C-alpha positions in Angstrom: -62.7 -39.9 31.2 -66.1 -40.1 29.5 -66.6 -41.4 26.0 -67.5 -37.9 24.8 -64.2 -36.3 26.0 -62.2 -39.2 24.4 -63.9 -38.7 21.1 -63.2 -34.9 21.4 -59.5 -35.4 22.0 -59.2 -37.9 19.1 -60.9 -35.4 16.7 -58.6 -32.6 17.9 -55.5 -34.7 17.3 -56.6 -35.6 13.8 -57.0 -31.9 13.0 -53.5 -31.1 14.0 -50.7 -31.8 11.5 -47.0 -31.5 12.0 -45.1 -29.3 9.5 -41.8 -31.2 10.0 -38.5 -30.3 11.7 -35.2 -29.1 10.2 -31.7 -28.6 11.5 -29.9 -25.3 10.8 -26.1 -24.7 11.2 -25.4 -21.1 10.7 -22.2 -19.1 11.1 -22.0 -16.5 13.8 -22.9 -13.0 12.5 -24.9 -14.3 9.5 -28.7 -14.3 8.8 -31.1 -17.2 8.9 -34.6 -17.6 7.5 -37.0 -20.0 9.2 -40.2 -21.0 7.3 -43.5 -22.0 8.8 -44.2 -25.0 6.5 -47.6 -25.0 4.8 -49.1 -22.3 7.1 -51.3 -19.9 5.1 -50.4 -16.2 5.0 -53.9 -15.0 5.9 -54.2 -17.1 9.0 -53.1 -16.7 12.6 -49.4 -17.4 13.2 -47.2 -17.6 16.2 -43.4 -18.0 16.6 -41.6 -19.1 19.8 -38.0 -19.5 20.8 -37.8 -22.4 23.2 -40.8 -21.4 25.4 -40.7 -17.7 25.0 -42.9 -15.9 22.5 -41.2 -14.0 19.8 -44.3 -12.6 18.0 -47.7 -13.5 16.9 -50.0 -12.1 14.1 -53.8 -12.3 13.9 -54.7 -13.3 10.3 -58.0 -11.4 10.1 -56.9 -8.0 11.5 -53.2 -8.2 10.9 -52.5 -7.2 14.5 -49.1 -8.3 15.8 -48.1 -9.0 19.4 -44.4 -8.8 20.3 -43.2 -11.2 22.9 -40.3 -11.2 25.4 -37.8 -13.6 23.7 -34.1 -12.7 23.7 -34.0 -12.8 19.9 -36.9 -10.4 19.5 -34.6 -7.4 18.6 -33.0 -9.4 15.8 -36.2 -11.0 14.5 -38.5 -9.8 11.7 -41.6 -11.5 10.4 -42.0 -11.6 6.6 -45.5 -13.1 5.9 -45.1 -16.4 7.8 -41.3 -16.7 7.6 -39.0 -15.6 10.5 -35.8 -13.7 9.6 -33.1 -13.5 12.3 -30.0 -11.3 11.7 -26.6 -11.0 13.3 -26.7 -14.4 14.8 -25.1 -15.0 18.2 -24.7 -18.1 20.4 -27.8 -17.1 22.5 -29.9 -17.4 19.3 -29.4 -21.2 19.2 -32.2 -23.5 20.3 -35.6 -24.8 19.3 -37.9 -22.6 17.2 -41.5 -23.5 16.8 -44.1 -22.0 14.5 -47.9 -22.5 15.0 -50.2 -21.7 12.2 -53.1 -22.9 10.0 -53.2 -24.2 6.5 -55.7 -23.2 3.9 -58.1 -25.9 5.0 -58.1 -24.6 8.6 -56.0 -27.4 10.1 -53.5 -26.5 12.7 -49.8 -26.9 11.7 -46.8 -26.9 14.1 -43.4 -26.6 12.5 -40.2 -26.9 14.5 -36.6 -26.0 13.7 -33.3 -26.5 15.6 -30.8 -23.7 15.1 -27.1 -24.2 15.9 -24.6 -21.4 15.8 -21.1 -22.1 14.6 -18.4 -19.8 16.0 -15.2 -19.9 13.9 -12.6 -17.3 13.1 -12.9 -16.0 9.5 -9.1 -15.6 9.2 -6.1 -16.3 11.3 -2.4 -15.3 11.2 0.5 -17.0 12.9 4.2 -16.5 13.1 6.5 -19.0 11.4 7.4 -22.0 13.7 4.9 -20.8 16.3 1.7 -22.6 17.6 -1.6 -22.2 15.7 -5.0 -23.1 17.2 -8.2 -23.1 15.2 -11.6 -23.5 16.8 -15.0 -24.4 15.4 -17.4 -24.3 18.3 -21.1 -25.2 17.9 -23.8 -23.9 20.2 -27.1 -25.7 20.2 -26.2 -29.3 19.1 -23.8 -31.5 21.0 -24.2 -34.4 18.6 -22.7 -32.6 15.6 -19.3 -33.9 14.3 -16.6 -31.4 13.4 -13.7 -32.2 11.0 -10.8 -30.0 9.8 -9.1 -30.1 6.4 -5.7 -28.5 6.0 -4.4 -26.9 2.7 -1.4 -29.2 2.6 -3.6 -32.4 2.8 -6.9 -32.0 1.0 -7.8 -35.6 1.2 -7.5 -36.0 5.0 -9.8 -34.7 7.7 -8.9 -34.4 11.4 -11.8 -34.8 13.8 -12.3 -32.3 16.6 -13.8 -28.9 17.3 -10.3 -27.6 18.1 -7.1 -28.3 16.1 -3.6 -27.2 17.1 -0.5 -27.0 14.8 2.6 -27.0 17.1 5.1 -25.7 14.5 3.6 -23.6 11.8 5.3 -23.9 8.4 4.7 -22.1 5.1 2.7 -25.1 3.9 0.1 -24.4 6.5 -0.8 -21.1 4.9 -3.9 -21.1 2.8 -7.6 -22.1 3.1 -8.6 -24.4 6.0 -12.1 -26.1 5.9 -14.3 -26.7 9.0 -16.8 -29.4 8.0 -19.9 -30.1 10.2 -21.8 -33.3 9.9 -25.1 -34.1 11.6 -26.0 -37.1 13.7 -26.9 -39.0 10.5 -23.4 -38.4 9.1 -24.5 -36.1 6.4 -22.6 -32.8 5.7 -24.6 -29.9 7.1 -22.2 -27.0 6.9 -18.7 -26.2 5.5 -16.9 -23.0 6.6 -13.6 -21.8 5.0 -10.9 -20.2 7.2 -8.0 -18.3 5.7 -4.7 -18.8 7.5 -1.7 -16.5 6.8 1.9 -17.2 8.0 4.2 -14.3 9.0 7.8 -14.9 8.0 10.5 -15.7 7.5 12.6 -12.6 8.0 14.5 -12.2 4.7 18.1 -11.2 4.7 21.4 -12.0 3.0 23.4 -15.0 4.3 26.7 -13.2 3.6 27.7 -9.7 2.8 31.2 -8.5 1.8 32.1 -4.9 2.3 35.4 -3.0 1.6 37.2 -1.5 4.6 36.1 2.1 5.3 33.0 1.9 3.1 29.3 1.9 4.2 27.0 -1.2 4.2 23.3 -1.8 4.5 22.4 -5.0 6.5 19.1 -6.2 5.0 16.2 -7.5 7.2 12.6 -7.3 6.1 9.3 -9.0 5.9 7.8 -9.9 2.5 4.4 -8.4 3.4 2.9 -6.4 6.2 1.7 -8.3 9.2 -1.6 -7.9 11.0 0.1 -9.2 14.1 1.4 -6.4 16.2 5.2 -6.1 16.5 6.2 -4.9 19.9 10.0 -5.0 19.8 13.2 -6.2 18.2 16.5 -5.0 17.1 20.0 -6.0 16.0 22.7 -7.8 18.0 26.2 -9.0 17.5 26.3 -12.7 17.8 29.9 -13.0 19.1 29.7 -10.1 21.6 26.1 -10.8 22.5 25.3 -7.1 22.9 22.5 -5.0 21.5 23.5 -2.6 18.7 20.0 -1.2 18.1 16.9 -1.9 20.2 13.3 -1.4 19.1 10.3 -1.0 21.4 6.8 0.5 21.4 3.8 0.5 23.6 0.2 0.2 22.3 0.0 2.1 19.0 2.8 4.7 19.8 5.8 5.3 17.6 8.9 3.2 17.7 11.5 4.0 20.5 15.0 3.4 19.1 17.8 2.8 21.6 21.5 2.6 20.6 25.0 3.2 22.0 26.4 6.7 21.6 29.4 5.3 19.8 27.3 3.1 17.6 27.7 3.5 13.8 24.4 1.7 13.1 21.3 3.7 11.9 17.9 2.9 10.4 17.8 4.3 6.8 14.0 4.7 7.1 11.6 5.5 9.9 8.8 3.5 8.3 9.4 0.4 10.4 6.5 -1.8 9.2 8.2 -4.3 6.9 11.8 -3.0 6.5 14.1 -3.3 9.5 17.4 -3.0 7.6 20.3 -1.0 9.2 23.2 1.0 7.8 26.7 0.7 9.1 29.1 3.5 8.3 32.9 3.4 8.1 33.2 -0.3 8.2 36.3 -1.6 10.1 38.0 -4.9 10.3 36.6 -5.5 13.8 33.1 -5.2 12.4 33.4 -8.6 10.7 31.2 -11.3 12.2 27.6 -12.6 12.5 24.7 -10.2 13.1 21.2 -11.2 14.2 18.0 -9.3 13.3 15.1 -10.1 15.7 11.4 -9.2 15.7 9.1 -9.8 18.7 5.4 -10.0 18.3 2.6 -9.4 20.9 2.2 -13.0 21.7 6.0 -13.3 22.5 6.6 -15.1 19.2 10.0 -14.2 17.6 11.5 -14.2 14.1 15.2 -14.1 13.6 17.6 -13.8 10.7 21.4 -14.2 10.7 23.8 -12.3 8.4 27.6 -12.8 8.2 29.6 -9.6 7.4 33.0 -9.9 5.8 35.4 -7.0 5.5 38.1 -7.1 2.9 40.6 -4.9 1.2 42.3 -1.7 2.3 40.7 1.4 3.5 39.0 3.3 0.7 40.6 6.8 0.9 40.3 9.8 -1.3 43.8 9.2 -2.7 43.0 5.6 -3.7 39.9 6.7 -5.6 40.1 7.3 -9.4 40.2 10.8 -10.7 36.5 10.8 -11.6 35.3 9.2 -8.3 36.5 12.1 -6.2 33.5 13.9 -4.6 33.4 17.6 -3.8 30.4 18.9 -1.8 28.5 15.7 -2.6 29.0 15.8 -6.4 31.5 13.7 -8.4 34.3 15.5 -10.2 32.9 14.9 -13.6 29.8 16.7 -12.6 31.8 19.8 -11.6 33.8 19.6 -14.9 30.5 19.6 -16.8 29.2 22.6 -14.8 32.5 24.5 -15.4 32.5 23.7 -19.2 28.9 24.9 -19.5 29.7 28.1 -17.6 32.7 28.8 -19.9 30.5 28.3 -23.0 27.9 30.6 -21.6 30.5 33.3 -20.8 32.0 33.1 -24.4 28.5 33.4 -25.9 27.8 36.4 -23.8 31.1 38.1 -24.8 30.5 37.5 -28.5 26.9 38.8 -28.3 28.1 41.9 -26.5 30.9 42.5 -29.1 28.5 42.4 -32.0 26.0 44.5 -30.2 28.5 47.2 -29.5 29.8 47.1 -33.0 26.4 47.4 -34.6 25.6 50.2 -32.2 28.7 52.2 -33.3 28.0 51.6 -37.0 24.4 52.9 -36.6 25.6 55.9 -34.8 28.2 56.7 -37.5 25.6 56.4 -40.3 23.3 58.7 -38.5 26.1 61.2 -38.1 26.9 61.2 -41.8 23.3 61.7 -42.7 23.0 64.7 -40.5 26.1 66.5 -41.8 25.4 69.5 -44.3 27.7 70.9 -47.2 29.5 74.2 -46.4 28.0 77.4 -47.9 30.8 78.7 -50.3 30.4 81.2 -53.1 30.4 79.9 -56.6 31.3 81.9 -59.8 28.9 81.1 -62.6 30.0 84.1 -64.8 32.3 83.1 -67.8 34.0 86.5 -68.0 35.5 86.4 -64.6 36.9 83.0 -65.1 40.5 82.5 -66.4 40.7 80.5 -69.5 42.7 77.4 -69.2 45.0 76.4 -72.0 43.9 73.5 -74.0 45.7 70.4 -73.3 48.4 69.5 -76.0 48.7 73.1 -77.4 51.4 75.6 -76.7 50.8 79.3 -76.5 52.0 81.5 -79.3 54.8 83.8 -78.1 54.2 87.5 -78.3 55.9 89.3 -81.3 59.2 91.1 -80.7 59.4 94.9 -80.9 60.2 96.4 -84.2 63.5 97.7 -82.9 64.6 94.2 -82.3 64.4 93.4 -86.1 66.1 96.5 -87.4 68.8 97.5 -85.0 70.6 99.9 -87.4 67.5 102.0 -88.1 67.9 104.9 -85.8 
């Protein structure tokens, strides 16, 4: 190599500056922004993923050229910075940006992008096995540690952690911590873990002979894990009383013996799996087991002991007011009858006064319409006989003259 070529290469190397390198750890599905260091916005700029061109822009004309890199469809250039959305494991790798600063010197900036694949939330059945993964694509030297909610001060190293028997203490927020090769923390991702169970039920239930009983069995909250089967069994006889099954997202299929007195009070079998037993007999006493089976073959069980005591509850042994007729207690029928009698009495009284007032109004109208009889009246005084005055006697008529002198003849 001649002296002239050597001087030329040395001058070219002096004009090239390195914009630095940075490690990025981003969660799968998120967005990352990669900068081009001190590259000027009005200068030529070029972005590459590994050795494939993403895009380049000419500073003077603003003309852009799109490359053939696999991340091209997710990439967008904002001035000199590269935005990549919806990150996937194939987005990991080395990114390089070539540009020029305001003084015209060439600048090359490189970034290493690693994609972290971790489940945002997990759900496990009580006493089952739980596995959490925190995979990193693009950097094999990164160190992964896990922190559990029940032990905040202790970290367990490993990209994958397994809890063999999940307890309620394992529910909560787990932390996936990523450290670089230098031991510094690069990324911290939180994972919410929910524990399904236990099945809640009564340990013991006492019922009178001949009565009805509800055997409780329910989950405290709905489960995202799919329940594929379950049912109720009698522990001593080891036979199925009620069997639940469903395929895919179809409705429940309930199978029971024809003589069985067990029924589900509700058809909304999401959290409540209680059953109703009618006409309890002495032979029904014993231990009953409620079972739920999940898609991963995990199971939850709850035991309940049923005790039967007392004599049969018959109609004759009930109190007077506890007797039911057509679904209503006797006191309800008494109240209905009393109310009906009161209504009838009120109706009779109202009708009585109404008829009475009607007759009186009719009589008054009749009296008003009657006229006095047309009889002759003597207003002449001469035709009227004079009545003797009260308290006075009439003067007798004088005797004939012959009566005084009988011898005058």
